[in-house]
N, C-alpha and C positions, 0 to 999 in steps of 0.2 A: 359533190363533196358533202358529206354529212355535216350539217351546220355546226354541230358540237366540236368539229375539228377546225372551225374558223380560227385563224390567228387574229387576235383582236388587240388593237392599241388603244389604251385608255390614256388620254392626255390630261394630266393633273392628278396629284395624289392628296387632294383635299377631301372633305366629306363626300362630295358627289362621286369622285373617282374611286374611292375605296368602297363606297356603297355599291357602285356598279360592279366592281370586281367581286365583292362578296355575293351579291345576288346572282351574277353569272356563274360563279363557282357552285352555288347551291342548286343551279339548274343543269349542272354537268358540263359547263364550259371551263376547261382548264388551260387552254392555250391562249392566255391573255398576258399582256405586259403593261404595267403602269409606268408612265414616264413623268417624273416630278422634277421640276427645274430647281427647287430649293433643296436644302440639305436635311429636310425633315418633312414628315407627313402631317396632315391636319389643316393646312391652309390657315384661315383666320381663327381656327380653333388652336391657338398657339399659347402654350402655358410654360413660360421659362421658369427657372429656379432662382430664388433669392434666399440665401442663407439656409439652404436645405429644404425650403418649402416652395411649391409652385404657385405662381400667381397668374391671373388671367389677363390677356391683352385683347382678346376678341370675344368669342362666345363665352357666356358665363353659366347659363342655367337652362333648364328644360322643365318639363312637367309630365303628368301622366298621359297626355295626349301625344307624346313624342314616341310613336310606335316604331318608326324606322330606327331611331336612336336606340330603342330598347332591343330591336333585332341585333344591332351592332354590339350592344353590351353583352348579349347572350353569346354571340359568335366569338367575341374576343375575350370575354371574361371580365369586363369592367363592371363596376357597380356605382350607382349614384350615392356615394357615402360621404359627400363633402360637407363643409360647414354650413350651418343653417343661415339662411338669408333674413335680413331685416333692414329697416330703413327709417329715416326721419326726413323731415321736410324743412327747408329753409327758404326765406325770401332772398331776393337779390342783395338785400342789405345785411344778410347774415343772421337775421332773427329767426328763431324756430317758430313754426306754426303747424297746424294740422288742417289741410284743406278739406278733409272729410269728417271732421270732428262734430258730433252732435252736442258737445258740451258748450259750444258757443251758440246761445239762443238765436242770434241774428242769422246764423247759417242754416238753421233748420228748414225754413221755407224753401230755400234754394236746393238743399240736399234732397228734400222730398220730391221736388220737381225733377231733379236729376235721376232719382231712383225710379220715378214713373217712366222717364224716357228710356232708361236702361231696360225696363220691362217691356216697353214697346219694341225696342230694337230686337230683343230676344224673340218676341212673337213674329216680327217681320222676317227675321232670318229663318224661322221655322216654317213660314207660310209663303209669303210673297217671294222670297229669294231662296227657295229650295235649290240646292246645288251649289250654293255660294262657296262652300267649304271643300269642294272636290279639289284634290291636288292638281296643280297646273292650271293653265288658262285657255286651253284650246276649246273653241266653241263659244266662249263667253260673249264676245262681241257680236255673235249671231243669235244670242238668246238660247244657248244650248249648254249642256254640261256633259262631260265624258271623262271618266277616270275613277280613281279610287277615293272612296269616302273615308274620312278619318273618324267616323262616328263610333266604330268599334275596332277592337284589336284585330278582327278578321280582315278589315279594310276591303269589303266587297266592292267589285266594279259596279259602278252605277252610271247611267246615262239617261238623258231625257231633254225635253225642250222646256224652256222657261224664259219667255221674252223679257221678263223683268230683270234678268241677269244683265241686260245691256246697261242698266243703271250703274253697274259696278265699274264701268269705264270712266265715270265721273270722278273728279277729285273727291276725296273722302268728305271734305267739308260740304261740297255741294250735294253729295249723296245724303248726308245727314239733314241738310236743309230741306231737300226734296221730301223727306220723310218726316219732317217736323220734329226732329230729335237732336238739335244742335248741341245740347249740353253733353252728349256722349263723348265729345272731344276731350272733356276734362278728365275722363277716366282712361281713355285709350292713349292719350299723349305720353303718359309716363313710360309704359313698355314699348312705345313706338318711336316717337321723335327722339327721346333721350337715348335710345339704343341705336340711333344713327340712321333711321330709315326716312328721313325727310319730313316735310311739312304738309299738313293736311289740305292746304289750298293748291298743291301741286301734284300730289301722288294719287293715282287712281285708287278708288275704294277696293278694287279687287285685291291688290297687294295687301292692304291693311287687314282685310277681313279673312284672307286665306292664311295669313300669319296668325292674327288674333281672332280666330273664330270665337264664338261667345264663350264656349267652355274654357278654352285656353286663356282668354282674356281674364276670366274670373279667377283662374288659378294664379295668374300673375298678381291680380289685385289682392287676393287673400294670402299671397306668399306661400302657397303650397307648391313649392318648387324643388327641383332636383339640382344638386351641384355635385362635383366630382373632386375627391380629396386630392388626386394627382392632376386635376385640371381637365378641361374638356378635351384637350389634345390627347390625353391618355386613352380615350375611347378609340381613337383612330390608330394610335400607336399599337394598341393591343390587337385591333383588327388586322393591321399590316403584318404583325408577327405571325398571326394564325393563317394568313392567306397562303395558298400553295406557291404563289408567285408574288412575293412582296415587292413593293415599289422600287424602281431604279431611281436613286436620288441624284441630284446635280446633273440632271439630264437636260442638256441645252439643245432644244429643237430649233433648227434654223430654216427648215424647208419641209413642206408636205406637198406631195404631188399625187394626184389621183388619176391613174391612167391604166389602160389594158385590164380593167376590173381589179386593180390592186391599188393599195395605198402605200406609197413609198415615203418613208420619214427619214430625214437626215437629222441624226441626233449625235452630238459630240463628234461631229465630222465623219460619222459612219452611216451608211444607208441601210435601212431595215425595211422589209417588205411585209405587209399585213393584208389580210382580207377585208377587215373592217376597222374603222376608227370611231371612237366615242370621245367627243371633245367636252371636257368638263371645265376647262380653263376659260377665262373671259372671252366670250364670242366677239366683243367689240374689237379685240386685237387679232382675231383669226386672219383677216386679210393681210396682216404683216408678215405671215410665214406660210400661209396656205396658198395654193393656186385657186384663189377664190373666184367663184362665179360672180357675174354682175349682180345677180339677185342676192347672193350672200353679202357682197359689199354694200349694196343699198340698204338691206334690212339691218345689218349689224351696225351701220353708221347711225342708226336712230337711237342706239342705246346710250343712256347717260348713267352716271353713278354719283354717289354721295362722297363728299370730302369729309371723312369722319376720322378724327385724330384722337390718339390715346397717348397720355403721358404716364409712364410708370415712375412713381415718386416715392421718396421717403419724406417724413414730416418732422418738423422741428420738435425737439424734445419738449415734453409737457403739453403738446397740442395734438397728439395722435387722436383721431376720432374713435369712438367706441362702436360706431355703426355707420352704414352707408348713408348717403344723403342725396336727395333729389332737390333741384332748384327749379320749380315750375316756371318761375318768372323768366328764366333763361331758355325755356323751350318755346317761347314766342319768337316770331320771325324778327321783330324789331330788336331782339337781343341775340341775333345770330352771331356765332363766333365766341360765345361766352360758355362758361362751365355749366353743363346741364346736370351732371351726376358724378359723384366719385364713389368708388367701390372699396369697401372695407371687408376683407376676407376672413381673417383669423381673429376670433374673439379673444380679448384680454392679452393680445400680443402687440406691443408698441412698435418694435422694430420689424415692420413688415412693409410690403409694397402696397401703396394706395394708388389706384388707377383712376385717371380723370378722363372725361369724354366730352367732346365738343363737335358740333357741326359748323361748317363754314361755307356752305353753298346753297343757293336757291336759284331756280332757273330764271327768275325775273330780276335779278340784281347781280352786281359784280361779286365775284368770289372774294371772300375775305382772305387776305394773304396768311399763309401758315404762321409766320412769326407774330403777326398781329393777334391771331387767335391764341397762340401759345402764351403770349404776355397777358392777354385777357384772363386766361385760365389761372395763371399764377396770381394775378390780382384778385380773382374771385375766390381762390383757395384761402388767401390771407384774410379776405372779408368774412369767410365762413369759419374763421378761427382754426384753420388747418393749414398754416403756412408751410410751403414746401421747403424742405432742407436741400434735397438733391433730386435731380432728374436722372433716373437710372437708365431709362430707355425711352425712345419715342417711335410711334408707329403712325404712319400716314397710309391708311388702308385704301385700296380699291374696294369700295364698299357699296353693297346693295345696287347692282346694275338693274335698270328698269327702263321702260319707255313711258312716255307721257300720254295723256288722254287722247290727243288727236291720233297718235299712231295705234294706241290700243283699240280705239273705235274703228279704225280703218283695217283692222284684222291682222295686226302684226303677228300675233301668236298663231293664228290659223295659217298664215303664209309660211312661217318657220316650221310649223308642224308638218306641213305638206312637203317640205324638203327632207324629212326624216328618211333615212336609208338611201336617198339618192347619192350617187357617186360613193357608195359604201360608207357614208358619213352619218353619224348620229350626234345630235346636239343635247347636252344636258348642262348641269351646273345651275348656278343661282338664278340667272335671268329666266330660265325656263319654268321656274316655280316661284321661289322667294328666297331672299338672301339670308335665311337662318338655316341652321344645320338640319333641322327636322324636315322642312319642306324640300330642301335640296336632296337629302338622302331618299326621301319618299319618291321623288321624281325619278331618281335613278332606278329604284325598285320597279316603278311603273314602266319605264323605258325598256328594261329587260323583259318584263312580262309581255309587252306589246310586240317586240321585234326579235326576240331571241328564244 
């Protein structure tokens, strides 16, 4: 059979699944079907409407290094035309301050030291850790890199050996200490921990740096960022409309069997037969409905995820913020389960949704109960002089699937990559790269280039 005639099932209509479909279509594969269990596409790029305007509950922003997202914009006709981002900083007691201001003379020595360490990190990434920013993780635990570099819009395939890359398996804090640049945490924590990706003493440096490569991190720091007027979800809605085979919504998959060189999917009580399946939904739950092999069960049982919660709120009259706010005090582990950031989207509009964000899990301590964290957030909003009037919606996301240092070092990614194409199955989605929309979509692009 001509491989372009393969009937391909794509499980999941989030960014990874839609990107896989788009890139397949661009390579001449038109016999694909996307099965999405929800009633909408976009996954955690979910932008509901409140009083005629869309607000964000998951992904919010991008920047000029988001090449795969730009591919999708071009395909679907979306543009990053959203409201300009800005922010202020408050302490846990609600008082405003600027952690990076040179106007406070006592901060200058520390900030100069921080600037020097940032310069050293940039140099290390360009020399000692060449290949750190390649999309995906295969080879890293072996001191290799193999994939697409995000350095240019052409995203040329690069590969090579670099034993120093093994350092990326260390928790990010240990990686920084190894290289004598511990202050870098102070810059990276804002766009990392507050965005729900965990704490630097537990998450391997590879995740941190593949998401926040030096250029992307500086775009976040300097607020040179993209947003979308109709929300991040609109990118994927527009892609879905343009696809030859838009996603099948409300698709309840109860069983997947792989036998006789075919993939048989039971969806909405109907059996469908395919030649190949691309799984972009959470691999941690694959054994619940697949005829999983022992190897799949073992590897996917190692996956953990963050408990990252979002409240969509309105604010009491007279207290609406004019700007988004970061609370660095609450990004420390000892303040887990507290408000880390709230997002203000529309300038000069009081009656709008303000979204709040909190983490409540660390691998080395008991999980903070959801209701406890929710009450903490409401208390912290009041302290920040933005008391909540109503909670419009609540979101408890399955967020940022990852493995920890011991499994990363033991070659978890190499083992999963070695299973690609076996039993006519391909693995994509957040865990295979990183849990943001760009890295996830870029991995789908690379998967299609490698195997189709």
